[in-house]
NUVEX-437261 format. One line per field, with one value per residue (C-alpha): chain; x, y, z. Coordinates in steps of 0.1 Angstrom, whole numbers. Example, Ala and Ser with C-alpha at 12.3 -4.5 7.8 and 13.67 -1.06 7.14 Angstrom:
BEGIN
unit = [A/A]
px = [123/137]
py = [-45/-11]
pz = [78/71]
This chain:
BEGIN
unit = [A/A/A/A/A/A/A/A/A/A/A/A/A/A/A/A/A/A/A/A/A/A/A/A/A/A/A/A/A/A/A/A/A/A/A/A/A/A/A/A/A/A/A/A/A/A/A/A/A/A/A/A/A/A/A/A/A/A/A/A/A/A/A/A/A/A/A/A/A/A/A/A/A/A/A/A/A/A/A/A/A/A/A/A/A/A/A/A/A/A/A/A/A/A/A/A/A/A/A/A/A/A/A/A/A/A/A/A/A/A/A/A/A/A/A/A/A/A/A/A/A/A/A/A/A/A/A/A/A/A/A/A/A/A/A/A/A/A/A/A/A/A/A/A/A/A/A/A/A/A/A/A/A/A/A/A/A/A/A/A/A/A/A/A/A/A/A/A/A/A/A/A/A/A/A/A/A/A/A/A/A/A/A/A/A/A/A/A/A/A/A/A/A/A/A/A/A/A/A/A/A/A/A/A/A/A/A/A/A/A/A/A/A/A/A/A/A/A/A/A/A/A/A/A/A/A/A/A/A/A/A/A/A/A/A/A/A/A/A/A/A/A/A/A/A/A/A/A/A/A/A/A/A/A/A/A/A/A/A/A/A/A/A/A/A/A/A/A/A/A/A/A/A/A/A/A/A/A/A/A/A/A/A/A/A/A/A/A/A/A/A/A/A/A/A/A/A/A/A/A/A/A/A/A/A/A/A/A/A/A/A/A/A/A/A/A/A/A/A/A/A/A/A/A/A/A/A/A/A/A/A/A/A/A/A/A/A/A/A/A/A/A/A/A/A/A/A/A/A/A/A/A/A/A/A/A/A/A/A/A/A/A/A/A/A/A/A/A/A/A/A/A/A/A/A/A/A/A/A/A/A/A/A/A/A/A/A/A/A/A/A/A/A/A/A/A/A/A/A/A/A/A/A/A/A/A/A/A/A/A/A/A/A/A/A/A/A/A/A/A/A/A/A/A/A/A/A/A/A/A/A/A/A/A/A/A/A/A/A/A/A/A/A/A/A/A/A]
px = [-163/-156/-141/-126/-128/-96/-100/-125/-128/-166/-168/-153/-139/-123/-86/-63/-30/-13/13/31/1/-24/-50/-54/-89/-101/-118/-85/-68/-93/-90/-52/-55/-79/-56/-24/-40/-48/-11/7/27/15/38/21/48/56/85/71/102/84/99/69/45/14/27/37/2/-14/10/0/-37/-34/-17/-44/-73/-55/-47/-9/13/36/71/87/123/143/168/173/209/220/222/187/172/191/176/142/142/149/119/96/110/81/87/88/97/74/96/93/131/144/178/166/193/172/180/144/121/110/78/83/54/33/17/-20/-49/-71/-103/-116/-147/-156/-159/-185/-171/-171/-146/-133/-135/-107/-112/-101/-79/-63/-25/-15/22/54/76/111/136/172/182/217/227/215/189/156/129/94/64/29/5/-32/-53/-76/-47/-32/-65/-72/-37/-39/-75/-63/-35/-58/-80/-50/-35/-68/-68/-105/-119/-140/-113/-91/-54/-25/3/39/64/102/103/102/68/86/96/71/67/63/40/17/18/20/3/-22/-34/-43/-62/-81/-89/-101/-70/-44/-7/18/37/73/103/116/148/168/160/150/129/111/102/91/69/53/46/31/4/-29/-37/-43/-10/11/48/56/93/123/145/174/155/139/172/188/161/169/206/200/186/156/123/99/64/38/25/-4/11/45/48/81/94/125/144/132/134/147/124/147/147/109/104/127/109/75/88/105/77/50/30/25/46/36/60/50/64/63/83/82/68/39/34/29/14/17/19/30/30/68/68/41/49/74/46/34/-3/-11/-33/-68/-71/-33/-19/15/23/55/69/104/117/104/75/50/26/-8/-44/-58/-41/-12/-22/-2/18/52/82/95/132/129/130/95/80/42/26/-10/-30/-27/5/42/77/104/140/158/165/176/204/215/222/259/277/311/329/298/277/247/234/218/232/198/202/239/229/202/228/253/228/215/249/246/266/263/245/245/262/261/278/292/301/329/333/369/379/406/440/428/398/372/354/356/328/335/314/311/301/292/300/316/330/334/365/369/376/343/322/338/333/296/292/309/281/255/268/291/327/329/307/328/339/375/379/356/357/347/331/315/283/271/262/224/200/169/149/176/186/222/228/254/274/276/290/314/327/331/351/374/378/387/411/397/415/399/400]
py = [-143/-116/-129/-114/-130/-145/-123/-95/-103/-105/-127/-160/-143/-113/-111/-116/-119/-113/-137/-128/-107/-135/-132/-156/-155/-155/-189/-204/-189/-204/-237/-236/-227/-256/-281/-269/-268/-305/-313/-294/-314/-317/-290/-259/-235/-229/-209/-196/-192/-190/-164/-161/-137/-156/-189/-172/-159/-193/-207/-180/-185/-223/-219/-196/-220/-250/-232/-230/-200/-184/-176/-145/-141/-110/-131/-167/-171/-205/-189/-174/-207/-225/-201/-202/-240/-235/-212/-236/-271/-284/-258/-269/-249/-243/-235/-230/-232/-265/-257/-244/-249/-240/-266/-274/-302/-290/-292/-282/-261/-287/-286/-278/-288/-261/-270/-234/-242/-273/-259/-233/-198/-197/-175/-188/-166/-164/-154/-119/-132/-161/-160/-156/-150/-144/-117/-115/-86/-92/-74/-61/-96/-111/-132/-132/-114/-127/-104/-119/-108/-117/-119/-91/-67/-74/-69/-36/-25/-30/-18/15/15/8/38/62/50/51/14/9/35/10/2/-28/-18/-40/-39/-45/-52/-51/-61/-98/-109/-122/-87/-68/-40/-65/-87/-58/-38/-64/-94/-87/-54/-73/-99/-73/-47/-67/-58/-79/-85/-90/-123/-130/-111/-78/-64/-52/-21/-39/-64/-36/-18/-51/-59/-25/-28/-62/-50/-34/1/15/1/8/2/-7/-3/12/42/19/-1/31/49/20/25/62/55/28/54/32/44/38/28/51/41/55/55/48/37/38/26/13/47/83/102/137/161/163/125/123/149/131/98/113/127/95/72/96/92/107/92/82/71/46/47/19/-9/-47/-43/-20/-26/4/33/65/79/111/127/134/162/181/179/166/157/121/113/84/55/57/52/50/75/85/95/108/94/101/110/79/79/51/39/24/21/10/-22/-19/-46/-33/-1/-2/21/36/37/71/107/119/154/155/185/174/145/127/142/142/149/123/133/100/69/72/47/69/100/109/134/147/175/185/187/164/149/117/92/93/131/127/99/120/148/124/108/142/151/149/120/99/67/54/62/57/70/46/54/30/17/28/63/81/90/125/112/120/93/100/91/69/72/47/61/47/76/68/99/119/125/124/161/168/147/163/198/191/177/207/229/206/196/209/202/180/155/152/116/106/86/87/53/47/13/-4/-13/-12/-45/-39/-67/-76/-47/-21/-19/-17/-38/-22/-55/-54/-19/-29/-58/-35/-10/-38/-51/-17/-10/25/38/63/59]
pz = [132/105/72/41/6/-8/-39/-48/-85/-91/-121/-133/-164/-145/-152/-122/-141/-175/-187/-219/-229/-223/-195/-166/-152/-116/-123/-134/-104/-79/-98/-94/-57/-50/-68/-51/-17/-20/-29/-1/24/60/75/89/77/40/26/-7/-29/-62/-85/-108/-93/-103/-89/-57/-54/-60/-34/-9/-15/-13/21/33/23/39/71/65/73/47/58/42/53/44/25/14/25/41/75/72/62/90/116/99/103/140/142/122/122/101/73/37/5/-24/-54/-92/-96/-108/-93/-59/-33/-2/24/33/22/-13/-32/-69/-81/-100/-134/-128/-150/-165/-146/-145/-165/-145/-110/-99/-93/-55/-37/-3/27/53/89/99/126/107/108/72/73/93/77/90/96/106/138/145/156/123/141/120/139/130/127/127/99/102/71/82/89/55/37/55/46/9/6/20/-5/-34/-23/-21/-54/-73/-81/-73/-97/-117/-143/-141/-136/-147/-120/-130/-103/-102/-65/-55/-41/-10/0/22/-4/-33/-12/-4/-36/-64/-48/-20/-35/-67/-47/-28/-55/-84/-105/-124/-119/-146/-140/-144/-132/-144/-129/-158/-179/-211/-191/-173/-205/-221/-192/-193/-230/-226/-202/-211/-199/-174/-160/-129/-124/-88/-85/-66/-72/-81/-107/-123/-123/-142/-169/-172/-175/-201/-224/-235/-248/-219/-228/-213/-179/-160/-125/-110/-73/-56/-22/-2/-4/-5/-38/-43/-60/-90/-95/-89/-117/-140/-134/-141/-174/-185/-175/-187/-155/-120/-92/-57/-29/-3/33/58/74/77/112/103/66/45/64/43/7/-9/-44/-44/-70/-52/-15/10/34/38/42/66/55/70/107/112/137/150/186/201/233/248/214/197/171/175/148/157/145/112/100/125/149/179/185/167/174/141/134/116/127/121/124/126/108/112/126/92/78/87/74/73/83/79/99/135/128/99/120/120/142/129/146/164/132/126/94/81/57/38/32/21/-3/-18/-25/-39/-63/-74/-90/-128/-141/-109/-116/-81/-48/-11/20/46/82/93/128/131/143/124/140/147/167/141/122/85/61/30/-1/-30/-64/-98/-121/-155/-170/-138/-118/-80/-81/-100/-76/-46/-60/-66/-31/-16/-30/-14/20/48/42/73/56/24/20/29/8/-23/-39/-75/-82/-112/-92/-56/-39/-38/-31/-52/-37/-43/-7/5/37/59/60/22/23/51/30/0/21/32/-3/-17/12/16/-14/-37/-75]
């Protein structure tokens, strides 16, 4: 049976992580994995809730070598955990948070001895077909939908990413992440890709502008920032001096050309965008300032059937329908026109919320903003869009005037609501339910 190594670091003294500027070697990592794997409880399913990226990776690897399956839910709300327990009654939680409130049997991440110099440097191999993880999305009903991820598919996925991002060029790259490792994007691009490209992660968490800049400065070059538009925009608005990076990778929401150019200038580095889904994993990349076209990962292909685009091949284990409007321009390239669920039709005119959000956030002075399509229909029989905006120093009239130059007047928000912040989650996404609650809280009145 084919196998893949747990890590691809070739020597015991290869660096796999940086903590506060100090290196953690591959030998220490394997020692930590071996110790933790012997301590794990008997359950087959493990919720890995470790916030520290290195501890999360040790937990993931310990689960792999001991034949356990990692559970990666989309959130850690009480309802999600309750449904997760129904899915896997034997699940336990590995955590490095002393105040963890997750209602599962808990295993605190233990203190591990430094036995790196005692054990021989032998890298375990994991079977291609071994079930490594279940990642969960929430459907419209809120029920977690599990998606199986085999070890081989995950490996092929991130090896293709490393090739496209230039992370296997013979140099060791330090990868800094602002996305939690439990999120599919963070899981692939800050954890698995490090394990499978011989590079090093920067541990800890960096969500706030000063923390992000500090983490970048603490890492040796060449260094890559793996982040989201929301996190990087917050750095820009904070007015901080950003330490030079060598590459910036973005995902979770499409970037406008103007924002991509600004990010490249402020972070002193080229920028790549990743496209994918929880179901497929990442499947395409683009240089956002050079082209609007996305390039597929090797061996991945898209096919159209009855108006639906299906992804298959490569690391995609079975054909998956995509929830986006996709236009193929070549066998390995496509254009993205927004999510099918985002399409709105007002007075016979069609647009997408993704496009409208891009236009809103491109207005100078707007720090963050989002359109929302309510369920209710107005008295005149036409559903009116609402928009929430974070724009200190701007008036509603100024924002609407700028929008009027960018979009058809039927898509102007009625009302436009000014807020101090949008209810984004840790990955920078805006769940529709959160926007709906915000709309109810604001009573639909513009500022």
